[in-house]
N, CA, C, O and the ligand as a Tripos MOL2 file, in Angstrom:
@<TRIPOS>MOLECULE
protein
  221   219    56     0     0
PROTEIN
NO_CHARGES

@<TRIPOS>ATOM
      1 N          13.0650   11.7840   -1.4820 N.3       1 MET1
      2 CA         12.5570   13.1430   -1.7100 C.3       1 MET1
      3 C          11.4880   13.0970   -2.6910 C.2       1 MET1
      4 O          10.6800   14.0250   -2.6700 O.2       1 MET1
      5 N          11.3490   12.1600   -3.5570 N.am      2 GLY2
      6 CA         10.2330   11.9510   -4.5050 C.3       2 GLY2
      7 C           8.8070   11.9830   -3.9230 C.2       2 GLY2
      8 O           7.8340   12.5670   -4.4020 O.2       2 GLY2
      9 N           8.8700   11.2150   -2.7540 N.am      3 LEU3
     10 CA          7.5840   11.0580   -1.9280 C.3       3 LEU3
     11 C           7.1600   12.4460   -1.5780 C.2       3 LEU3
     12 O           6.0090   12.8200   -1.8040 O.2       3 LEU3
     13 N           8.1340   13.2850   -0.9860 N.am      4 PHE4
     14 CA          7.6980   14.3060   -0.3330 C.3       4 PHE4
     15 C           7.2760   15.3980   -1.4120 C.2       4 PHE4
     16 O           6.4170   16.2260   -1.1070 O.2       4 PHE4
     17 N           7.8660   15.4070   -2.6600 N.am      5 GLU5
     18 CA          7.5470   16.1880   -3.9470 C.3       5 GLU5
     19 C           6.0000   15.7600   -4.2250 C.2       5 GLU5
     20 O           5.1050   16.6040   -4.2600 O.2       5 GLU5
     21 N           5.8160   14.6390   -4.3830 N.am      6 ASN6
     22 CA          4.4350   14.1990   -4.6300 C.3       6 ASN6
     23 C           3.3130   14.6390   -3.5630 C.2       6 ASN6
     24 O           2.1750   14.9470   -3.9170 O.2       6 ASN6
     25 N           3.7060   14.6390   -2.3330 N.am      7 LEU7
     26 CA          2.7920   15.2120   -1.3290 C.3       7 LEU7
     27 C           2.5870   16.4720   -1.3350 C.2       7 LEU7
     28 O           1.5040   16.9970   -1.0760 O.2       7 LEU7
     29 N           3.7000   17.1040   -1.6570 N.am      8 GLY8
     30 CA          3.6720   18.7720   -1.7430 C.3       8 GLY8
     31 C           2.6670   19.1020   -2.9850 C.2       8 GLY8
     32 O           1.7910   19.9590   -2.8640 O.2       8 GLY8
     33 N           2.8350   18.4460   -4.0500 N.am      9 ARG9
     34 CA          1.9610   18.7800   -5.1740 C.3       9 ARG9
     35 C           0.5330   18.5490   -4.8900 C.2       9 ARG9
     36 O          -0.3350   19.2590   -5.3990 O.2       9 ARG9
     37 N           0.2100   17.3620   -3.9150 N.am     10 LYS10
     38 CA         -1.2120   17.1180   -3.7200 C.3      10 LYS10
     39 C          -1.7880   18.3260   -2.7350 C.2      10 LYS10
     40 O          -2.9510   18.7190   -2.8270 O.2      10 LYS10
     41 N          -0.9220   18.8200   -1.8660 N.am     11 VAL11
     42 CA         -1.3570   19.8150   -1.0250 C.3      11 VAL11
     43 C          -1.6790   21.0900   -1.8130 C.2      11 VAL11
     44 O          -2.6790   21.7880   -1.6420 O.2      11 VAL11
     45 N          -0.7740   21.2850   -2.6310 N.am     12 GLU12
     46 CA         -0.9160   22.6150   -3.6030 C.3      12 GLU12
     47 C          -2.1140   22.5780   -4.3360 C.2      12 GLU12
     48 O          -2.8180   23.5810   -4.4430 O.2      12 GLU12
     49 N          -2.4600   21.2680   -4.9590 N.am     13 SER13
     50 CA         -3.7080   21.3630   -5.7970 C.3      13 SER13
     51 C          -4.9180   21.2690   -4.7620 C.2      13 SER13
     52 O          -6.0160   21.7090   -5.1050 O.2      13 SER13
     53 N          -4.7530   20.7590   -3.6250 N.am     14 PHE14
     54 CA         -5.6810   20.8510   -2.6120 C.3      14 PHE14
     55 C          -6.1480   22.4050   -2.1910 C.2      14 PHE14
     56 O          -7.3130   22.7550   -1.9980 O.2      14 PHE14
     57 N          -5.0960   23.1500   -2.1050 N.am     15 LYS15
     58 CA         -5.1810   24.3370   -1.6600 C.3      15 LYS15
     59 C          -6.0070   25.2120   -2.8950 C.2      15 LYS15
     60 O          -6.9720   25.9320   -2.6360 O.2      15 LYS15
     61 N          -5.5620   25.0570   -4.0170 N.am     16 GLN16
     62 CA         -5.9710   25.6070   -5.1410 C.3      16 GLN16
     63 C          -7.4730   25.3550   -5.3390 C.2      16 GLN16
     64 O          -8.1910   26.2250   -5.8310 O.2      16 GLN16
     65 N          -7.9790   24.0650   -4.9210 N.am     17 GLY17
     66 CA         -9.4650   23.5990   -5.1520 C.3      17 GLY17
     67 C         -10.2480   24.4300   -4.1000 C.2      17 GLY17
     68 O         -11.3340   24.9290   -4.3960 O.2      17 GLY17
     69 N          -9.6080   24.5990   -2.6820 N.am     18 ALA18
     70 CA        -10.1730   25.2410   -1.6840 C.3      18 ALA18
     71 C         -10.3270   26.7120   -1.8320 C.2      18 ALA18
     72 O         -11.0250   27.3900   -1.0780 O.2      18 ALA18
     73 N          -9.5690   27.2290   -2.9490 N.am     19 SER19
     74 CA         -9.5730   28.7950   -2.9910 C.3      19 SER19
     75 C         -10.8700   28.9480   -3.9250 C.2      19 SER19
     76 O         -11.1770   30.1230   -4.1260 O.2      19 SER19
     77 N         -11.5840   28.1100   -4.4550 N.am     20 ASP20
     78 CA        -12.5930   28.1940   -5.3940 C.3      20 ASP20
     79 C         -14.0140   28.0960   -4.2650 C.2      20 ASP20
     80 O         -15.1340   28.4550   -4.6270 O.2      20 ASP20
     81 N         -13.7680   27.6370   -3.0950 N.am     21 ASN21
     82 CA        -14.8070   27.5290   -2.1980 C.3      21 ASN21
     83 C         -15.0940   28.9720   -1.5450 C.2      21 ASN21
     84 O         -14.2350   29.7590   -1.1470 O.2      21 ASN21
     85 N         -16.5530   29.1540   -1.5200 N.am     22 ALA22
     86 CA        -16.9520   30.4810   -1.1990 C.3      22 ALA22
     87 C         -16.7100   30.8030    0.5380 C.2      22 ALA22
     88 O         -16.7980   31.9270    1.0320 O.2      22 ALA22
     89 N         -16.4180   29.6460    1.2350 N.am     23 SER23
     90 CA        -16.2150   29.9160    2.5620 C.3      23 SER23
     91 C         -14.8770   30.4620    2.8430 C.2      23 SER23
     92 O         -14.6460   31.0130    3.9200 O.2      23 SER23
     93 N         -13.9190   30.3260    1.8580 N.am     24 GLU24
     94 CA        -12.6160   30.7720    2.1660 C.3      24 GLU24
     95 C         -12.3820   32.3060    2.1170 C.2      24 GLU24
     96 O         -13.0850   32.9380    1.3280 O.2      24 GLU24
     97 N         -11.5520   32.9200    2.8070 N.am     25 PRO25
     98 CA        -11.4930   34.4580    2.7920 C.3      25 PRO25
     99 C         -10.9480   34.8300    1.6000 C.2      25 PRO25
    100 O         -10.2270   34.0380    0.9930 O.2      25 PRO25
    101 N         -11.2440   36.1850    1.0700 N.am     26 THR26
    102 CA        -10.8010   36.5000   -0.4440 C.3      26 THR26
    103 C          -9.7430   37.6720   -0.3380 C.2      26 THR26
    104 O          -9.0960   38.1400   -1.2760 O.2      26 THR26
    105 N          -9.6970   38.0400    0.9420 N.am     27 HIS27
    106 CA         -8.8200   39.4030    1.1650 C.3      27 HIS27
    107 C          -8.0730   39.1320    2.4420 C.2      27 HIS27
    108 O          -8.3580   38.3130    3.3160 O.2      27 HIS27
    109 N          -6.8400   40.1580    2.3730 N.am     28 ARG28
    110 CA         -5.9970   39.9030    3.6350 C.3      28 ARG28
    111 C          -5.4910   41.2280    3.9350 C.2      28 ARG28
    112 O          -5.1700   42.0080    3.0380 O.2      28 ARG28
    113 N          -5.4140   41.4980    5.1240 N.am     29 CYS29
    114 CA         -4.6750   42.7500    5.5980 C.3      29 CYS29
    115 C          -3.2430   42.6080    5.4730 C.2      29 CYS29
    116 O          -2.8480   41.5740    6.0110 O.2      29 CYS29
    117 N          -2.3130   43.3210    4.9270 N.am     30 GLY30
    118 CA         -0.8410   43.3820    4.7680 C.3      30 GLY30
    119 C          -0.1460   43.8510    5.8930 C.2      30 GLY30
    120 O           1.0520   43.6540    6.0950 O.2      30 GLY30
    121 N          -1.1030   44.6320    6.8110 N.am     31 ASP31
    122 CA         -0.3190   44.8000    8.0940 C.3      31 ASP31
    123 C          -0.5160   43.9870    9.3460 C.2      31 ASP31
    124 O           0.3800   43.7380   10.1520 O.2      31 ASP31
    125 N          -1.8260   43.5780    9.4400 N.am     32 CYS32
    126 CA         -2.1780   42.7870   10.6690 C.3      32 CYS32
    127 C          -2.4190   41.3360   10.3170 C.2      32 CYS32
    128 O          -2.5220   40.4810   11.1960 O.2      32 CYS32
    129 N          -2.5120   41.0510    8.9730 N.am     33 GLU33
    130 CA         -2.7200   39.6430    8.2920 C.3      33 GLU33
    131 C          -4.0660   39.1070    8.7300 C.2      33 GLU33
    132 O          -4.3220   37.9030    8.7340 O.2      33 GLU33
    133 N          -4.9710   40.1140    9.1230 N.am     34 SER34
    134 CA         -6.3650   39.5660    9.2620 C.3      34 SER34
    135 C          -6.9010   39.1700    8.0360 C.2      34 SER34
    136 O          -6.5540   39.8220    7.0510 O.2      34 SER34
    137 N          -7.7930   38.0980    7.8670 N.am     35 GLU35
    138 CA         -8.5160   37.8880    6.5390 C.3      35 GLU35
    139 C         -10.0050   38.0270    6.4370 C.2      35 GLU35
    140 O         -10.7290   37.7020    7.3780 O.2      35 GLU35
    141 N         -10.4490   38.4790    5.3720 N.am     36 PHE36
    142 CA        -11.6130   38.9170    5.1540 C.3      36 PHE36
    143 C         -12.4300   38.0800    4.0150 C.2      36 PHE36
    144 O         -11.8760   37.2570    3.2850 O.2      36 PHE36
    145 N         -13.6810   38.3650    3.9650 N.am     37 PHE37
    146 CA        -14.6700   37.7510    2.9780 C.3      37 PHE37
    147 C         -15.2000   38.8090    2.0910 C.2      37 PHE37
    148 O         -16.0260   38.5920    1.2050 O.2      37 PHE37
    149 N         -14.6020   40.1610    2.4120 N.am     38 THR38
    150 CA        -15.0370   41.3280    1.7780 C.3      38 THR38
    151 C         -13.8980   42.1410    1.2660 C.2      38 THR38
    152 O         -12.8710   42.1340    1.9450 O.2      38 THR38
    153 N         -13.9260   42.8000    0.2310 N.am     39 ASP39
    154 CA        -13.0400   43.7160   -0.4840 C.3      39 ASP39
    155 C         -13.0300   44.9400    0.3070 C.2      39 ASP39
    156 O         -13.5610   45.9460   -0.1620 O.2      39 ASP39
    157 N         -12.4660   44.9640    1.4940 N.am     40 TYR40
    158 CA        -12.4560   46.2340    2.5170 C.3      40 TYR40
    159 C         -11.4860   47.2900    1.7870 C.2      40 TYR40
    160 O         -10.4620   46.7990    1.3110 O.2      40 TYR40
    161 N         -11.6840   48.7720    1.6250 N.am     41 GLU41
    162 CA        -10.8600   49.5050    1.3100 C.3      41 GLU41
    163 C          -9.9100   49.8890    2.6930 C.2      41 GLU41
    164 O          -8.7200   50.1780    2.5750 O.2      41 GLU41
    165 N         -10.4880   49.8560    3.7830 N.am     42 THR42
    166 CA         -9.4370   49.7530    4.8980 C.3      42 THR42
    167 C          -9.7100   48.6620    5.9930 C.2      42 THR42
    168 O         -10.8400   48.2900    6.3080 O.2      42 THR42
    169 N          -8.6090   48.2210    6.5050 N.am     43 CYS43
    170 CA         -8.7890   46.8700    7.3730 C.3      43 CYS43
    171 C          -9.6670   47.3190    8.5210 C.2      43 CYS43
    172 O          -9.3870   48.3590    9.1180 O.2      43 CYS43
    173 N         -10.8320   46.5060    8.8970 N.am     44 PRO44
    174 CA        -11.6800   46.8730    9.9850 C.3      44 PRO44
    175 C         -10.8720   46.5840   11.2300 C.2      44 PRO44
    176 O         -11.2750   47.1580   12.2420 O.2      44 PRO44
    177 N          -9.7660   45.7720   11.3610 N.am     45 ASP45
    178 CA         -9.1270   45.3310   12.5620 C.3      45 ASP45
    179 C          -8.1790   46.5710   12.9480 C.2      45 ASP45
    180 O          -8.2800   47.0950   14.0580 O.2      45 ASP45
    181 N          -7.2180   47.0360   11.9520 N.am     46 CYS46
    182 CA         -6.3210   47.9600   12.3920 C.3      46 CYS46
    183 C          -6.2800   49.1310   11.5990 C.2      46 CYS46
    184 O          -5.3710   49.9410   11.7830 O.2      46 CYS46
    185 N          -7.2850   49.3530   10.6050 N.am     47 GLY47
    186 CA         -7.3310   50.6110    9.9610 C.3      47 GLY47
    187 C          -6.5530   50.7960    8.8090 C.2      47 GLY47
    188 O          -6.6630   51.8300    8.1500 O.2      47 GLY47
    189 N          -5.6840   49.7880    8.4620 N.am     48 SER48
    190 CA         -4.5840   50.0050    7.4510 C.3      48 SER48
    191 C          -5.3640   49.9790    5.9970 C.2      48 SER48
    192 O          -6.3690   49.2870    5.8360 O.2      48 SER48
    193 N          -4.7980   50.8060    4.9520 N.am     49 ASP49
    194 CA         -5.3610   50.5640    3.7040 C.3      49 ASP49
    195 C          -4.7650   49.4150    2.8800 C.2      49 ASP49
    196 O          -5.1510   49.1890    1.7330 O.2      49 ASP49
    197 N          -3.9020   48.7630    3.4380 N.am     50 ALA50
    198 CA         -3.1830   47.7070    2.8110 C.3      50 ALA50
    199 C          -3.8880   46.5260    2.7050 C.2      50 ALA50
    200 O          -3.3440   45.5260    3.1720 O.2      50 ALA50
    201 N          -5.2290   46.3860    2.0770 N.am     51 VAL51
    202 CA         -5.9620   45.1740    1.9630 C.3      51 VAL51
    203 C          -5.6140   44.5330    0.5760 C.2      51 VAL51
    204 O          -5.6790   45.2180   -0.4450 O.2      51 VAL51
    205 N          -5.2710   43.3070    0.5470 N.am     52 TYR52
    206 CA         -5.0680   42.8740   -0.9330 C.3      52 TYR52
    207 C          -5.9600   41.5580   -1.0390 C.2      52 TYR52
    208 O          -6.3180   40.8560   -0.0920 O.2      52 TYR52
    209 N          -6.2290   41.3810   -2.3190 N.am     53 PRO53
    210 CA         -6.8430   39.9520   -2.5640 C.3      53 PRO53
    211 C          -5.8740   38.9140   -2.4640 C.2      53 PRO53
    212 O          -4.7370   38.9930   -2.9300 O.2      53 PRO53
    213 N          -6.3600   37.9020   -1.8250 N.am     54 ILE54
    214 CA         -5.6500   36.6590   -1.7520 C.3      54 ILE54
    215 C          -5.5470   35.7640   -3.0270 C.2      54 ILE54
    216 O          -6.6120   35.4260   -3.5430 O.2      54 ILE54
    217 N          -4.5240   35.3970   -3.5170 N.am     55 GLU55
    218 CA         -4.2750   34.7680   -4.8830 C.3      55 GLU55
    219 C          -4.0640   33.3070   -4.5440 C.2      55 GLU55
    220 O          -3.8330   32.4940   -5.4380 O.2      55 GLU55
    221 ZN         -5.1430   45.2050    9.3000 Zn       56 ZN56
@<TRIPOS>BOND
     1     1     2 1
     2     2     3 1
     3     3     4 2
     4     3     5 am
     5     5     6 1
     6     6     7 1
     7     7     8 2
     8     7     9 am
     9     9    10 1
    10    10    11 1
    11    11    12 2
    12    11    13 am
    13    13    14 1
    14    14    15 1
    15    15    16 2
    16    15    17 am
    17    17    18 1
    18    18    19 1
    19    19    20 2
    20    19    21 am
    21    21    22 1
    22    22    23 1
    23    23    24 2
    24    23    25 am
    25    25    26 1
    26    26    27 1
    27    27    28 2
    28    27    29 am
    29    29    30 1
    30    30    31 1
    31    31    32 2
    32    31    33 am
    33    33    34 1
    34    34    35 1
    35    35    36 2
    36    35    37 am
    37    37    38 1
    38    38    39 1
    39    39    40 2
    40    39    41 am
    41    41    42 1
    42    42    43 1
    43    43    44 2
    44    43    45 am
    45    45    46 1
    46    46    47 1
    47    47    48 2
    48    47    49 am
    49    49    50 1
    50    50    51 1
    51    51    52 2
    52    51    53 am
    53    53    54 1
    54    54    55 1
    55    55    56 2
    56    55    57 am
    57    57    58 1
    58    58    59 1
    59    59    60 2
    60    59    61 am
    61    61    62 1
    62    62    63 1
    63    63    64 2
    64    63    65 am
    65    65    66 1
    66    66    67 1
    67    67    68 2
    68    67    69 am
    69    69    70 1
    70    70    71 1
    71    71    72 2
    72    71    73 am
    73    73    74 1
    74    74    75 1
    75    75    76 2
    76    75    77 am
    77    77    78 1
    78    78    79 1
    79    79    80 2
    80    79    81 am
    81    81    82 1
    82    82    83 1
    83    83    84 2
    84    83    85 am
    85    85    86 1
    86    86    87 1
    87    87    88 2
    88    87    89 am
    89    89    90 1
    90    90    91 1
    91    91    92 2
    92    91    93 am
    93    93    94 1
    94    94    95 1
    95    95    96 2
    96    95    97 am
    97    97    98 1
    98    98    99 1
    99    99   100 2
   100    99   101 am
   101   101   102 1
   102   102   103 1
   103   103   104 2
   104   103   105 am
   105   105   106 1
   106   106   107 1
   107   107   108 2
   108   107   109 am
   109   109   110 1
   110   110   111 1
   111   111   112 2
   112   111   113 am
   113   113   114 1
   114   114   115 1
   115   115   116 2
   116   115   117 am
   117   117   118 1
   118   118   119 1
   119   119   120 2
   120   119   121 am
   121   121   122 1
   122   122   123 1
   123   123   124 2
   124   123   125 am
   125   125   126 1
   126   126   127 1
   127   127   128 2
   128   127   129 am
   129   129   130 1
   130   130   131 1
   131   131   132 2
   132   131   133 am
   133   133   134 1
   134   134   135 1
   135   135   136 2
   136   135   137 am
   137   137   138 1
   138   138   139 1
   139   139   140 2
   140   139   141 am
   141   141   142 1
   142   142   143 1
   143   143   144 2
   144   143   145 am
   145   145   146 1
   146   146   147 1
   147   147   148 2
   148   147   149 am
   149   149   150 1
   150   150   151 1
   151   151   152 2
   152   151   153 am
   153   153   154 1
   154   154   155 1
   155   155   156 2
   156   155   157 am
   157   157   158 1
   158   158   159 1
   159   159   160 2
   160   159   161 am
   161   161   162 1
   162   162   163 1
   163   163   164 2
   164   163   165 am
   165   165   166 1
   166   166   167 1
   167   167   168 2
   168   167   169 am
   169   169   170 1
   170   170   171 1
   171   171   172 2
   172   171   173 am
   173   173   174 1
   174   174   175 1
   175   175   176 2
   176   175   177 am
   177   177   178 1
   178   178   179 1
   179   179   180 2
   180   179   181 am
   181   181   182 1
   182   182   183 1
   183   183   184 2
   184   183   185 am
   185   185   186 1
   186   186   187 1
   187   187   188 2
   188   187   189 am
   189   189   190 1
   190   190   191 1
   191   191   192 2
   192   191   193 am
   193   193   194 1
   194   194   195 1
   195   195   196 2
   196   195   197 am
   197   197   198 1
   198   198   199 1
   199   199   200 2
   200   199   201 am
   201   201   202 1
   202   202   203 1
   203   203   204 2
   204   203   205 am
   205   205   206 1
   206   206   207 1
   207   207   208 2
   208   207   209 am
   209   209   210 1
   210   210   211 1
   211   211   212 2
   212   211   213 am
   213   213   214 1
   214   214   215 1
   215   215   216 2
   216   215   217 am
   217   217   218 1
   218   218   219 1
   219   219   220 2
@<TRIPOS>SUBSTRUCTURE
     1 MET1         2 RESIDUE 1 A MET
     2 GLY2         6 RESIDUE 1 A GLY
     3 LEU3        10 RESIDUE 1 A LEU
     4 PHE4        14 RESIDUE 1 A PHE
     5 GLU5        18 RESIDUE 1 A GLU
     6 ASN6        22 RESIDUE 1 A ASN
     7 LEU7        26 RESIDUE 1 A LEU
     8 GLY8        30 RESIDUE 1 A GLY
     9 ARG9        34 RESIDUE 1 A ARG
    10 LYS10       38 RESIDUE 1 A LYS
    11 VAL11       42 RESIDUE 1 A VAL
    12 GLU12       46 RESIDUE 1 A GLU
    13 SER13       50 RESIDUE 1 A SER
    14 PHE14       54 RESIDUE 1 A PHE
    15 LYS15       58 RESIDUE 1 A LYS
    16 GLN16       62 RESIDUE 1 A GLN
    17 GLY17       66 RESIDUE 1 A GLY
    18 ALA18       70 RESIDUE 1 A ALA
    19 SER19       74 RESIDUE 1 A SER
    20 ASP20       78 RESIDUE 1 A ASP
    21 ASN21       82 RESIDUE 1 A ASN
    22 ALA22       86 RESIDUE 1 A ALA
    23 SER23       90 RESIDUE 1 A SER
    24 GLU24       94 RESIDUE 1 A GLU
    25 PRO25       98 RESIDUE 1 A PRO
    26 THR26      102 RESIDUE 1 A THR
    27 HIS27      106 RESIDUE 1 A HIS
    28 ARG28      110 RESIDUE 1 A ARG
    29 CYS29      114 RESIDUE 1 A CYS
    30 GLY30      118 RESIDUE 1 A GLY
    31 ASP31      122 RESIDUE 1 A ASP
    32 CYS32      126 RESIDUE 1 A CYS
    33 GLU33      130 RESIDUE 1 A GLU
    34 SER34      134 RESIDUE 1 A SER
    35 GLU35      138 RESIDUE 1 A GLU
    36 PHE36      142 RESIDUE 1 A PHE
    37 PHE37      146 RESIDUE 1 A PHE
    38 THR38      150 RESIDUE 1 A THR
    39 ASP39      154 RESIDUE 1 A ASP
    40 TYR40      158 RESIDUE 1 A TYR
    41 GLU41      162 RESIDUE 1 A GLU
    42 THR42      166 RESIDUE 1 A THR
    43 CYS43      170 RESIDUE 1 A CYS
    44 PRO44      174 RESIDUE 1 A PRO
    45 ASP45      178 RESIDUE 1 A ASP
    46 CYS46      182 RESIDUE 1 A CYS
    47 GLY47      186 RESIDUE 1 A GLY
    48 SER48      190 RESIDUE 1 A SER
    49 ASP49      194 RESIDUE 1 A ASP
    50 ALA50      198 RESIDUE 1 A ALA
    51 VAL51      202 RESIDUE 1 A VAL
    52 TYR52      206 RESIDUE 1 A TYR
    53 PRO53      210 RESIDUE 1 A PRO
    54 ILE54      214 RESIDUE 1 A ILE
    55 GLU55      218 RESIDUE 1 A GLU
    56 ZN56       221 GROUP 0 **** ****
């Protein structure tokens, strides 16, 4: 199990590093799960106002 835990931590730290990359989407629609690079007030795909920042 220890090996898998170590791998999981590496993947997690890689994801965190990638979130600083400008090419990663910053917002996601909570309804259709489309991802965006812009903070839309309404989803351009489905029209939902449930667009949240990706943390
Ligand atoms: Zn949507």
